[in-house]
C-alpha positions as CSV (number, residue, x, y, z in Angstrom):
1,M,42.2,-18.5,27.3
2,K,43.1,-22.0,28.6
3,H,41.2,-25.2,27.7
4,L,40.6,-28.3,29.8
5,D,39.1,-31.6,28.6
6,L,38.5,-33.4,31.9
7,T,35.7,-35.8,32.9
8,L,36.0,-37.0,36.5
9,P,34.6,-40.4,37.6
10,T,31.3,-39.3,39.3
11,P,28.6,-36.7,38.6
12,E,29.3,-35.1,42.0
13,E,33.0,-34.7,41.2
14,N,32.2,-33.1,37.9
15,L,29.8,-30.6,39.3
16,A,32.3,-29.8,42.1
17,A,35.1,-29.3,39.6
18,D,33.2,-26.4,37.9
19,E,32.8,-24.7,41.3
20,A,36.4,-25.4,42.2
21,L,37.6,-23.7,39.0
22,L,35.5,-20.6,39.8
23,D,36.9,-20.5,43.4
24,A,40.4,-20.9,42.1
25,R,40.1,-17.9,39.9
26,E,38.3,-15.9,42.5
27,T,41.0,-16.5,45.1
28,G,43.9,-16.0,42.6
29,S,45.2,-19.6,43.0
30,M,44.8,-20.1,39.2
31,D,45.7,-17.8,36.4
32,G,43.8,-17.3,33.1
33,D,40.2,-17.8,32.0
34,V,39.2,-21.4,31.3
35,L,37.0,-23.4,28.9
36,R,36.4,-26.9,30.2
37,F,34.6,-29.9,28.5
38,W,33.3,-33.0,30.2
39,E,30.7,-35.7,29.7
40,S,29.3,-37.9,32.4
41,P,29.6,-41.6,31.7
42,T,26.5,-42.3,33.8
43,P,23.0,-40.7,33.8
44,F,22.0,-38.2,36.6
45,V,19.5,-35.5,37.1
46,V,20.7,-32.0,38.1
47,V,18.5,-29.2,39.3
48,G,19.2,-25.5,39.4
49,Y,20.3,-24.1,42.7
50,S,16.8,-22.9,43.8
51,N,14.7,-25.6,42.2
52,H,12.5,-27.9,44.3
53,L,13.4,-31.5,43.6
54,A,10.0,-33.1,43.7
55,R,8.4,-30.3,41.6
56,E,11.0,-30.8,38.7
57,A,12.1,-34.4,38.9
58,N,10.1,-37.6,38.9
59,L,11.8,-38.9,42.1
60,D,10.1,-42.3,42.0
61,A,11.3,-42.9,38.4
62,C,14.8,-41.7,39.3
63,R,14.9,-44.0,42.3
64,D,13.7,-47.0,40.3
65,A,16.3,-46.3,37.6
66,G,19.1,-45.8,40.1
67,V,19.6,-42.3,38.8
68,P,20.9,-39.7,41.4
69,V,19.2,-36.3,41.7
70,L,21.8,-33.6,42.5
71,R,21.8,-29.8,42.9
72,R,24.3,-27.5,41.1
73,C,25.6,-24.2,42.3
74,T,24.2,-22.2,39.3
75,G,20.6,-21.2,38.5
76,G,18.5,-22.4,35.6
77,G,16.2,-25.4,35.1
78,T,16.4,-29.1,35.7
79,V,18.2,-31.4,33.1
80,V,19.1,-35.0,32.7
81,Q,22.8,-35.6,32.0
82,G,24.7,-38.7,30.8
83,P,26.4,-40.1,27.7
84,G,25.6,-38.0,24.7
85,C,25.3,-34.8,26.8
86,L,28.4,-32.8,26.2
87,N,29.1,-30.2,28.9
88,Y,31.2,-27.0,28.7
89,T,32.3,-24.6,31.4
90,L,33.5,-21.1,31.1
91,I,35.3,-19.3,33.9
92,L,35.5,-15.6,32.9
93,R,36.6,-12.3,34.5
94,I,33.8,-9.9,35.3
95,P,34.8,-6.5,33.8
96,A,33.7,-3.1,35.1
97,T,31.9,-2.4,31.8
98,G,30.7,-4.3,28.8
99,P,28.4,-7.2,28.2
100,L,29.9,-9.4,30.9
101,A,29.4,-6.8,33.6
102,T,25.8,-7.8,34.1
103,L,23.9,-11.1,34.4
104,A,21.6,-10.4,31.5
105,G,24.4,-9.0,29.4
106,T,26.4,-12.1,30.0
107,N,23.5,-14.4,29.0
108,H,23.0,-12.6,25.7
109,F,26.7,-12.2,24.9
110,I,27.6,-15.9,25.4
111,M,24.5,-17.3,23.7
112,Q,25.0,-15.2,20.7
113,R,28.7,-16.1,20.5
114,H,27.8,-19.8,20.6
115,A,25.0,-19.5,18.1
116,D,27.5,-17.7,15.7
117,A,30.1,-20.4,16.3
118,L,27.7,-23.3,15.4
119,R,25.9,-21.7,12.4
120,P,28.7,-22.7,10.0
121,L,28.2,-26.3,11.1
122,L,24.4,-26.5,11.6
123,G,23.0,-23.8,9.3
124,D,21.1,-20.6,9.7
125,N,18.3,-22.3,11.8
126,V,20.6,-22.1,14.9
127,R,19.3,-19.3,17.2
128,A,19.7,-18.1,20.7
129,T,16.3,-18.0,22.4
130,G,14.6,-18.1,25.7
131,T,16.8,-16.8,28.4
132,T,19.8,-19.1,27.9
133,D,18.8,-21.7,25.3
134,L,20.2,-22.6,21.9
135,A,17.7,-24.1,19.5
136,L,17.7,-25.6,16.0
137,G,14.6,-24.1,14.6
138,D,12.2,-24.4,17.5
139,R,13.9,-27.4,19.1
140,K,16.2,-26.9,22.1
141,F,19.6,-28.5,22.0
142,S,21.5,-26.5,24.6
143,G,20.6,-25.2,28.1
144,N,22.9,-22.9,30.1
145,A,23.2,-21.2,33.5
146,Q,25.6,-19.0,35.4
147,R,26.9,-18.1,38.9
148,R,28.7,-14.8,39.6
149,K,31.2,-13.9,42.3
150,R,32.8,-10.6,42.9
151,K,35.6,-10.8,40.3
152,F,34.8,-13.9,38.2
153,L,31.8,-15.8,36.8
154,L,31.0,-19.4,36.0
155,F,28.9,-20.0,32.9
156,H,28.2,-23.6,31.9
157,G,25.8,-25.6,29.7
158,T,25.1,-28.7,27.7
159,F,25.0,-29.8,24.1
160,L,22.8,-32.8,23.2
161,I,24.8,-35.1,20.9
162,G,23.4,-38.6,20.6
163,F,21.7,-38.4,24.0
164,D,18.9,-40.8,25.0
165,L,16.1,-38.2,24.9
166,A,13.6,-40.8,26.3
167,L,15.4,-40.4,29.7
168,V,14.2,-36.7,29.8
169,A,10.6,-37.7,29.4
170,R,11.0,-40.6,31.9
171,L,12.8,-38.8,34.7
172,L,11.5,-35.2,34.6
173,H,8.1,-33.6,35.2
174,F,6.9,-30.9,32.9
175,P,9.0,-27.9,34.1
176,S,7.5,-25.4,36.5
177,R,8.7,-22.6,34.3
178,Q,9.0,-22.7,30.5
179,P,10.2,-20.2,27.8
180,D,7.6,-18.8,25.6
181,Y,8.9,-20.6,22.5
182,R,8.3,-24.0,24.2
183,Q,4.5,-23.4,23.9
184,S,3.7,-26.3,26.4
185,R,5.3,-28.9,24.1
186,S,6.3,-32.2,25.7
187,H,9.9,-33.0,26.4
188,L,10.2,-35.2,23.3
189,D,8.6,-32.5,21.1
190,F,10.8,-29.8,22.5
191,V,14.4,-31.1,22.7
192,T,16.6,-32.5,20.0
193,N,20.1,-33.9,19.4
194,I,22.3,-32.0,16.9
195,P,24.0,-34.0,14.1
196,L,27.6,-33.1,15.1
197,T,30.5,-34.9,16.6
198,R,31.8,-34.0,20.0
199,D,35.1,-32.9,18.4
200,A,33.3,-30.5,16.1
201,V,31.5,-28.8,18.9
202,K,34.6,-28.6,21.0
203,G,36.6,-27.2,18.1
204,A,33.9,-24.5,17.4
205,L,33.9,-23.3,21.0
206,R,37.7,-23.4,21.4
207,D,37.9,-21.2,18.2
208,A,35.1,-18.9,19.4
209,W,36.9,-18.3,22.7
210,R,40.4,-18.5,21.4
211,A,41.1,-21.2,24.0
212,D,44.5,-22.1,22.6
213,E,46.5,-23.0,25.7
214,P,46.0,-26.3,27.5
215,L,45.4,-26.1,31.2
216,R,48.0,-28.6,32.4
217,E,47.4,-28.6,36.1
218,I,44.2,-28.6,38.2
219,S,44.0,-29.1,42.0
220,T,43.2,-32.6,43.0
221,D,41.5,-31.2,46.1
222,I,38.0,-30.9,44.5
223,P,35.3,-30.6,47.2
224,A,32.9,-33.1,45.9
225,A,31.6,-34.3,49.2
226,R,29.0,-31.5,49.5
227,Y,27.3,-32.6,46.3
228,S,26.6,-36.0,47.8
229,T,24.8,-34.7,51.0
230,D,21.1,-34.4,51.6
231,E,21.8,-31.1,53.3
232,W,22.9,-29.8,49.9
233,N,20.7,-31.8,47.4
234,L,17.5,-31.5,49.5
235,K,18.0,-27.8,50.3
236,F,14.7,-27.2,48.6
237,P,13.0,-30.6,48.5
């Protein structure tokens, strides 16, 4: 597998780059599965593809803080991104059989692999829980989502490492859907940062996926414009 450590200047470009990597594999214009890392230098809110913005995000607070609210191409819930929120992206082939052949199987397989990769660093309290969460005890530190095409899938997520958790409470409403283990806890009682460096998390994931080969070229034609439009972001207001 190839690895790519690439953060683009804007949230829109970074979201678009994930989709562009998936499209490149699906069309055959790029060879090899990919593990990408990126971290936005500025805060933004991103909702899952089918989320309603006003239901999930405090739009007045976001506007007052100058924080954009964007929509991604994958499912899942709404999160706040920014410095201290390390993102990873996996582009994987969909096989005819095995755990990656189904959506639920993919969720379980990748969450377990990441939990196993982080236990030597964080201890036995690391667990895969909910649908696509990683938790330290009962506190969530990683949320994840996927999109599937005919031949390849995009699976991406976050790791909270020194993130300003107060932003989550300030910019998001209580979610419209919650995993059972949340038990109606507030944002600040539910999420946590993990005491690891970025390099430690990146190294653990590269080892877990045997992502040993750098991806040296990526198309500069990343279709970020759609992620800036009301037609896309307000698809489900």
